[in-house]
C-alpha positions, 0 to 999 in steps of 0.5 A: 407929634404923636404921643403913645395914648395914655403914656404921658399925663399932665400930672406926669409933666408937672412931676417932671418939671418939679422933680426932674424925674418921672417913671414912664411905664411901658415906653419901650415894652414893644421894643425889648427884644429888639433892644436886647439884640442890639445890646448883644451886638454892641457887647460883641463889637464895642466902639472905641468909646467903651469905658473902663469901669472896674478896678483890679480886684472888683468883681463882675463886669460892668459894660459901658458904651455909647454913641452906637445908634448909627452902626447898630440898626436895632438902636436906630429902629427903636429910637425912631419908631417907638414914640419916645420923641413924642413923650420927650416933647411932652415932658420937656415942653418942647416943640421939637426933639433932637437926638444927642446920643445912646448909651448901653450899661450892662451890670452882670450878676455879682457886679457889686460896684455901684454907679456913683452919684453924679449929674450928666450935664457937666460932662456934655457940651450941651446946655438947656432947660429942655433936656431928657434922658430915658433909662430903660431896663431890658431885665426886671430890676429891683435892687439895681434900679436907677436912683434919682434925687428929686428936685436936684435939676433945679439946684443953683450949681452943677455937681462937680464932674469926676473921673470914676476910675481915677477919682479926680476932677473931670476938668481942671479946677473946681470951676464953681461946681458944688461938691458931689452930695451924699443923698442918703446921709443928707436926707434927700428925697431919692426916687427909685422904682421896681421896673419891668423890661421896657419901662423908662425912667425919664430924668433931666440932664442936671438930675443927680442919679446913680445905681447900686451894684448888681448883687443878684444872680440875674443880668441887668441890661439897660439902654439909655437915650439922651434927647434935647429940646428947642432951647438946647445949645452947644456950650464950651467946657474947660476940657474934653467932654464925654462923649467928645464927638471930635471934629464937630466944628460947632461954636458956642450958642449954636444948636447941635448940628442936624447931620450929626444929631438928627431931629426925631420930631 
């Protein structure tokens, strides 16, 4: 499968495997306008998955919606034609790449609320060593860039998933998860970059990450894409997952069904 020439080096693959995160410069640089158009369509017509993200009295607007690639052609076009599948395969060390879902996150100017530290994996019904998310800003970012804790994808336990609005556990009980860390206070190695539109942070589903609030006067639009590789399998969780995908009819140990989660390469 084709990888955009010069986009991924052997050193980047090693960094991804060691740190669980790497910057891929210009991955979607030719698709910024297409993705911006898709985001505008998404914001004008949100899906039922639209998340409530701000409490009463919190300033700004944080738009958070996902699983829209089947109804927004711009998203599907960028996903299938950008070359991201080849980059994902190289970083994961996988022969094939399967689409899990897309995710749009827009922090309007003056949205002071940070995105809390968390890992995505426990919220999902898929597990595997070969996973990758791409976080792609559609505006220049400095203070509101994605922040990732290097090496956290190799921790022995997953971080406890929580409901950000209610500040409660996502599943009943603790289920042997580790507590949500405070990476700055605990002196962890936090990786973040100033980014141009179309750059991408690639990170593992188990990598601890978050963002600061957007205290600037500019929008921060981001398109995120979740992909899986050869060893990814459906797993049962102790409660409804996010995204939920009701009626999927998969059983533990199966690959994700191809008609819902197509192979990109």
